[in-house]
One Martini backbone bead per residue (centre of mass of N, CA, C, O) as a GRO file, in nm:
protein
  274
    1UNK     BB    1  -2.015  -1.735   1.276
    2UNK     BB    2  -2.151  -1.631   1.004
    3UNK     BB    3  -2.347  -1.355   0.890
    4UNK     BB    4  -2.632  -1.335   0.708
    5UNK     BB    5  -2.894  -1.173   0.525
    6UNK     BB    6  -3.119  -1.369   0.403
    7UNK     BB    7  -3.174  -1.183   0.123
    8UNK     BB    8  -3.173  -0.919   0.239
    9UNK     BB    9  -3.163  -0.567   0.198
   10UNK     BB   10  -2.980  -0.289   0.240
   11UNK     BB   11  -3.143   0.052   0.209
   12UNK     BB   12  -2.986   0.215   0.438
   13UNK     BB   13  -2.754   0.466   0.538
   14UNK     BB   14  -2.829   0.416   0.861
   15UNK     BB   15  -2.684   0.181   0.886
   16UNK     BB   16  -2.423   0.102   1.086
   17UNK     BB   17  -2.237  -0.028   0.871
   18UNK     BB   18  -2.264   0.194   0.659
   19UNK     BB   19  -2.161   0.425   0.833
   20UNK     BB   20  -1.885   0.309   0.880
   21UNK     BB   21  -1.793   0.280   0.586
   22UNK     BB   22  -1.815   0.586   0.525
   23UNK     BB   23  -1.607   0.685   0.742
   24UNK     BB   24  -1.343   0.526   0.622
   25UNK     BB   25  -1.251   0.770   0.428
   26UNK     BB   26  -1.127   0.871   0.699
   27UNK     BB   27  -0.843   0.875   0.879
   28UNK     BB   28  -0.955   0.921   1.171
   29UNK     BB   29  -1.155   0.679   1.158
   30UNK     BB   30  -0.951   0.457   1.105
   31UNK     BB   31  -0.796   0.502   1.366
   32UNK     BB   32  -1.027   0.473   1.572
   33UNK     BB   33  -1.127   0.174   1.450
   34UNK     BB   34  -0.917  -0.001   1.307
   35UNK     BB   35  -1.020   0.050   1.001
   36UNK     BB   36  -1.086  -0.056   0.655
   37UNK     BB   37  -1.115  -0.043   0.308
   38UNK     BB   38  -1.220  -0.289   0.059
   39UNK     BB   39  -1.215  -0.283  -0.292
   40UNK     BB   40  -1.308  -0.540  -0.456
   41UNK     BB   41  -1.268  -0.871  -0.533
   42UNK     BB   42  -0.957  -0.898  -0.556
   43UNK     BB   43  -0.880  -0.761  -0.285
   44UNK     BB   44  -1.049  -0.939  -0.101
   45UNK     BB   45  -0.916  -1.207  -0.182
   46UNK     BB   46  -0.631  -1.125  -0.093
   47UNK     BB   47  -0.699  -1.095   0.205
   48UNK     BB   48  -0.797  -1.381   0.255
   49UNK     BB   49  -0.537  -1.528   0.154
   50UNK     BB   50  -0.363  -1.365   0.388
   51UNK     BB   51  -0.553  -1.381   0.662
   52UNK     BB   52  -0.751  -1.166   0.687
   53UNK     BB   53  -0.986  -1.040   0.931
   54UNK     BB   54  -1.270  -1.005   0.799
   55UNK     BB   55  -1.559  -0.865   0.903
   56UNK     BB   56  -1.702  -0.734   0.632
   57UNK     BB   57  -1.932  -0.797   0.357
   58UNK     BB   58  -2.036  -0.604   0.082
   59UNK     BB   59  -2.316  -0.646  -0.151
   60UNK     BB   60  -2.463  -0.681  -0.430
   61UNK     BB   61  -2.667  -0.878  -0.600
   62UNK     BB   62  -2.498  -0.900  -0.859
   63UNK     BB   63  -2.226  -0.958  -0.717
   64UNK     BB   64  -2.315  -1.213  -0.568
   65UNK     BB   65  -2.354  -1.377  -0.832
   66UNK     BB   66  -2.065  -1.322  -0.958
   67UNK     BB   67  -1.922  -1.382  -0.645
   68UNK     BB   68  -1.995  -1.648  -0.487
   69UNK     BB   69  -1.718  -1.766  -0.399
   70UNK     BB   70  -1.627  -1.528  -0.228
   71UNK     BB   71  -1.861  -1.527  -0.027
   72UNK     BB   72  -1.815  -1.815   0.072
   73UNK     BB   73  -1.524  -1.774   0.174
   74UNK     BB   74  -1.591  -1.554   0.377
   75UNK     BB   75  -1.792  -1.713   0.547
   76UNK     BB   76  -1.590  -1.945   0.621
   77UNK     BB   77  -1.395  -1.722   0.770
   78UNK     BB   78  -1.624  -1.534   0.941
   79UNK     BB   79  -1.770  -1.341   0.766
   80UNK     BB   80  -1.983  -1.088   0.730
   81UNK     BB   81  -2.263  -1.111   0.504
   82UNK     BB   82  -2.393  -0.846   0.303
   83UNK     BB   83  -2.672  -0.685   0.151
   84UNK     BB   84  -2.702  -0.424  -0.095
   85UNK     BB   85  -2.784  -0.166  -0.256
   86UNK     BB   86  -2.683   0.029  -0.505
   87UNK     BB   87  -2.713   0.297  -0.348
   88UNK     BB   88  -2.547   0.216  -0.103
   89UNK     BB   89  -2.286   0.145  -0.252
   90UNK     BB   90  -2.245   0.433  -0.372
   91UNK     BB   91  -2.204   0.559  -0.076
   92UNK     BB   92  -1.936   0.389  -0.018
   93UNK     BB   93  -1.790   0.384  -0.269
   94UNK     BB   94  -1.507   0.568  -0.406
   95UNK     BB   95  -1.611   0.507  -0.684
   96UNK     BB   96  -1.785   0.572  -0.969
   97UNK     BB   97  -1.766   0.246  -1.044
   98UNK     BB   98  -1.871   0.010  -0.877
   99UNK     BB   99  -1.812  -0.351  -0.806
  100UNK     BB  100  -2.004  -0.446  -0.544
  101UNK     BB  101  -1.744  -0.471  -0.339
  102UNK     BB  102  -1.708  -0.448   0.023
  103UNK     BB  103  -1.472  -0.420   0.292
  104UNK     BB  104  -1.409  -0.480   0.643
  105UNK     BB  105  -1.097  -0.417   0.816
  106UNK     BB  106  -0.835  -0.446   0.985
  107UNK     BB  107  -0.557  -0.305   1.035
  108UNK     BB  108  -0.220  -0.341   0.864
  109UNK     BB  109  -0.082  -0.120   0.962
  110UNK     BB  110   0.219   0.013   1.131
  111UNK     BB  111   0.428   0.087   1.358
  112UNK     BB  112   0.770   0.176   1.413
  113UNK     BB  113   1.026  -0.012   1.578
  114UNK     BB  114   1.111  -0.236   1.364
  115UNK     BB  115   1.246  -0.422   1.146
  116UNK     BB  116   1.264  -0.695   0.996
  117UNK     BB  117   1.431  -0.960   1.025
  118UNK     BB  118   1.673  -0.940   0.766
  119UNK     BB  119   1.650  -0.684   0.626
  120UNK     BB  120   1.767  -0.569   0.276
  121UNK     BB  121   1.483  -0.438   0.146
  122UNK     BB  122   1.371  -0.102   0.140
  123UNK     BB  123   1.091   0.116   0.118
  124UNK     BB  124   1.084   0.478   0.109
  125UNK     BB  125   0.827   0.722   0.167
  126UNK     BB  126   0.859   1.083   0.120
  127UNK     BB  127   0.584   1.271   0.109
  128UNK     BB  128   0.353   1.116  -0.027
  129UNK     BB  129   0.031   1.227  -0.167
  130UNK     BB  130  -0.049   1.004  -0.371
  131UNK     BB  131  -0.234   0.719  -0.355
  132UNK     BB  132  -0.176   0.592  -0.632
  133UNK     BB  133   0.131   0.598  -0.606
  134UNK     BB  134   0.160   0.441  -0.349
  135UNK     BB  135   0.023   0.178  -0.445
  136UNK     BB  136   0.213   0.131  -0.689
  137UNK     BB  137   0.477   0.109  -0.529
  138UNK     BB  138   0.391  -0.122  -0.352
  139UNK     BB  139   0.356  -0.321  -0.582
  140UNK     BB  140   0.649  -0.303  -0.684
  141UNK     BB  141   0.786  -0.388  -0.419
  142UNK     BB  142   0.660  -0.665  -0.412
  143UNK     BB  143   0.760  -0.766  -0.692
  144UNK     BB  144   1.078  -0.706  -0.614
  145UNK     BB  145   1.114  -0.811  -0.296
  146UNK     BB  146   1.054  -0.657  -0.065
  147UNK     BB  147   1.038  -0.638   0.296
  148UNK     BB  148   0.938  -0.327   0.301
  149UNK     BB  149   0.727  -0.040   0.386
  150UNK     BB  150   0.777   0.318   0.422
  151UNK     BB  151   0.611   0.597   0.567
  152UNK     BB  152   0.604   0.924   0.615
  153UNK     BB  153   0.528   1.184   0.763
  154UNK     BB  154   0.283   1.333   0.535
  155UNK     BB  155   0.175   1.104   0.410
  156UNK     BB  156  -0.020   0.912   0.270
  157UNK     BB  157  -0.221   0.659   0.341
  158UNK     BB  158  -0.215   0.311   0.278
  159UNK     BB  159  -0.543   0.284   0.370
  160UNK     BB  160  -0.651   0.425   0.146
  161UNK     BB  161  -0.862   0.353  -0.099
  162UNK     BB  162  -0.677   0.417  -0.346
  163UNK     BB  163  -0.425   0.267  -0.244
  164UNK     BB  164  -0.552  -0.013  -0.219
  165UNK     BB  165  -0.624  -0.043  -0.516
  166UNK     BB  166  -0.337   0.006  -0.640
  167UNK     BB  167  -0.201  -0.242  -0.484
  168UNK     BB  168  -0.348  -0.513  -0.552
  169UNK     BB  169  -0.280  -0.672  -0.254
  170UNK     BB  170   0.009  -0.580  -0.138
  171UNK     BB  171  -0.076  -0.491   0.153
  172UNK     BB  172  -0.083  -0.821   0.233
  173UNK     BB  173   0.241  -0.908   0.174
  174UNK     BB  174   0.377  -0.661   0.332
  175UNK     BB  175   0.516  -0.460   0.539
  176UNK     BB  176   0.354  -0.157   0.676
  177UNK     BB  177   0.484   0.164   0.761
  178UNK     BB  178   0.308   0.436   0.897
  179UNK     BB  179   0.379   0.755   0.965
  180UNK     BB  180   0.697   0.804   0.992
  181UNK     BB  181   0.931   0.961   1.123
  182UNK     BB  182   1.219   1.019   0.979
  183UNK     BB  183   1.419   0.958   1.215
  184UNK     BB  184   1.299   0.675   1.264
  185UNK     BB  185   1.348   0.556   0.986
  186UNK     BB  186   1.649   0.603   0.972
  187UNK     BB  187   1.731   0.446   1.232
  188UNK     BB  188   1.611   0.170   1.148
  189UNK     BB  189   1.784   0.129   0.898
  190UNK     BB  190   2.061   0.147   1.040
  191UNK     BB  191   2.010  -0.081   1.249
  192UNK     BB  192   1.977  -0.290   0.991
  193UNK     BB  193   2.216  -0.211   0.780
  194UNK     BB  194   2.123   0.019   0.591
  195UNK     BB  195   2.145   0.187   0.296
  196UNK     BB  196   2.088   0.523   0.203
  197UNK     BB  197   1.901   0.566  -0.103
  198UNK     BB  198   1.836   0.846  -0.302
  199UNK     BB  199   1.611   1.005  -0.508
  200UNK     BB  200   1.758   1.243  -0.755
  201UNK     BB  201   1.750   1.439  -1.036
  202UNK     BB  202   2.038   1.602  -0.942
  203UNK     BB  203   2.226   1.388  -0.929
  204UNK     BB  204   2.560   1.271  -1.004
  205UNK     BB  205   2.457   0.980  -0.972
  206UNK     BB  206   2.405   0.705  -1.141
  207UNK     BB  207   2.276   0.396  -1.168
  208UNK     BB  208   2.541   0.232  -1.222
  209UNK     BB  209   2.694   0.373  -0.956
  210UNK     BB  210   2.513   0.269  -0.754
  211UNK     BB  211   2.465   0.151  -0.415
  212UNK     BB  212   2.273  -0.165  -0.449
  213UNK     BB  213   2.395  -0.446  -0.348
  214UNK     BB  214   2.326  -0.415  -0.067
  215UNK     BB  215   2.185  -0.316   0.192
  216UNK     BB  216   1.871  -0.131   0.133
  217UNK     BB  217   1.729   0.201   0.130
  218UNK     BB  218   1.479   0.328  -0.068
  219UNK     BB  219   1.439   0.677  -0.132
  220UNK     BB  220   1.127   0.848  -0.194
  221UNK     BB  221   0.971   1.121  -0.308
  222UNK     BB  222   0.778   1.351  -0.405
  223UNK     BB  223   0.622   1.456  -0.691
  224UNK     BB  224   0.706   1.770  -0.656
  225UNK     BB  225   0.971   1.786  -0.431
  226UNK     BB  226   1.075   1.536  -0.333
  227UNK     BB  227   1.300   1.533  -0.116
  228UNK     BB  228   1.365   1.610   0.173
  229UNK     BB  229   1.607   1.776   0.334
  230UNK     BB  230   1.655   1.560   0.550
  231UNK     BB  231   1.679   1.313   0.370
  232UNK     BB  232   1.900   1.416   0.183
  233UNK     BB  233   2.114   1.457   0.415
  234UNK     BB  234   2.096   1.138   0.525
  235UNK     BB  235   2.192   1.017   0.284
  236UNK     BB  236   2.449   0.825   0.149
  237UNK     BB  237   2.296   0.846  -0.139
  238UNK     BB  238   2.250   0.991  -0.461
  239UNK     BB  239   2.020   0.924  -0.734
  240UNK     BB  240   1.988   0.907  -1.092
  241UNK     BB  241   1.804   0.910  -1.383
  242UNK     BB  242   1.820   0.866  -1.701
  243UNK     BB  243   1.768   1.091  -1.990
  244UNK     BB  244   1.737   1.041  -2.344
  245UNK     BB  245   1.521   1.225  -2.397
  246UNK     BB  246   1.274   1.499  -2.359
  247UNK     BB  247   1.202   1.441  -2.092
  248UNK     BB  248   1.218   1.572  -1.783
  249UNK     BB  249   1.071   1.318  -1.637
  250UNK     BB  250   0.969   1.091  -1.408
  251UNK     BB  251   0.750   0.945  -1.244
  252UNK     BB  252   0.731   0.794  -0.953
  253UNK     BB  253   0.636   0.509  -1.034
  254UNK     BB  254   0.848   0.465  -1.259
  255UNK     BB  255   1.104   0.516  -1.096
  256UNK     BB  256   1.054   0.304  -0.878
  257UNK     BB  257   1.052   0.053  -1.054
  258UNK     BB  258   1.338   0.075  -1.160
  259UNK     BB  259   1.488   0.080  -0.884
  260UNK     BB  260   1.371  -0.179  -0.761
  261UNK     BB  261   1.474  -0.370  -0.990
  262UNK     BB  262   1.772  -0.303  -0.956
  263UNK     BB  263   1.801  -0.410  -0.676
  264UNK     BB  264   1.704  -0.695  -0.741
  265UNK     BB  265   1.923  -0.758  -0.950
  266UNK     BB  266   2.172  -0.720  -0.771
  267UNK     BB  267   2.094  -0.931  -0.559
  268UNK     BB  268   2.085  -1.173  -0.753
  269UNK     BB  269   2.373  -1.150  -0.866
  270UNK     BB  270   2.511  -1.180  -0.594
  271UNK     BB  271   2.389  -1.455  -0.520
  272UNK     BB  272   2.498  -1.608  -0.774
  273UNK     BB  273   2.812  -1.529  -0.698
  274UNK     BB  274   2.844  -1.668  -0.401
   0.00000   0.00000   0.00000
């Protein structure tokens, strides 16, 4: 059964649960404890809805009153629900203006042994360093109907607090394989019968001519440097997005959304014509 705080508030940052929550902002601590932070009522609700076995939910008094239904649902699911002071919440939450709700949950990313059976649409992020971009691309991949998302070694972790917030619940909707060495990611995609299509601003093939109709792994590079040389060399095709105005290029999240939805559209059109 869930353990509740009984109305008392945790007021010390030295409380063991608070100390753990604070440590989970660091990748090494998340890996050691196999735990990560989920911030905000919407993300916590998404985790519960997806059946994530949330260990602990921490809330301020005001947030507990505002989100009573969420706390009740968490308690019913077996989550330990504790109340903390505003000062303690500020020491835990990674945002400047905390929403008053933070949860601790077992890790949901996994190492890559093989892609899900039948995967025909995978997004691979190669060396992406910005957690907000990673979370936003994950959200777009989820919305576009991708079967999985893979990040290569050297990318920011998908369970970092900012990435979790930007994903807006999508981290709990599709398999995420984190920190996979590029050769392992490449071989897994090929073993699944996926064509590797990389996004490259200097590619000679435009979006209309890109081979996105069949099973595909869409490979997107870092914000600053684009695809790594290894990924670029291994891709079956490189594709660029047209720029009709005066902008030098699109940022990663915008380019990813366009490409992901183009893959989804091609797959839908092919299915409709089958």
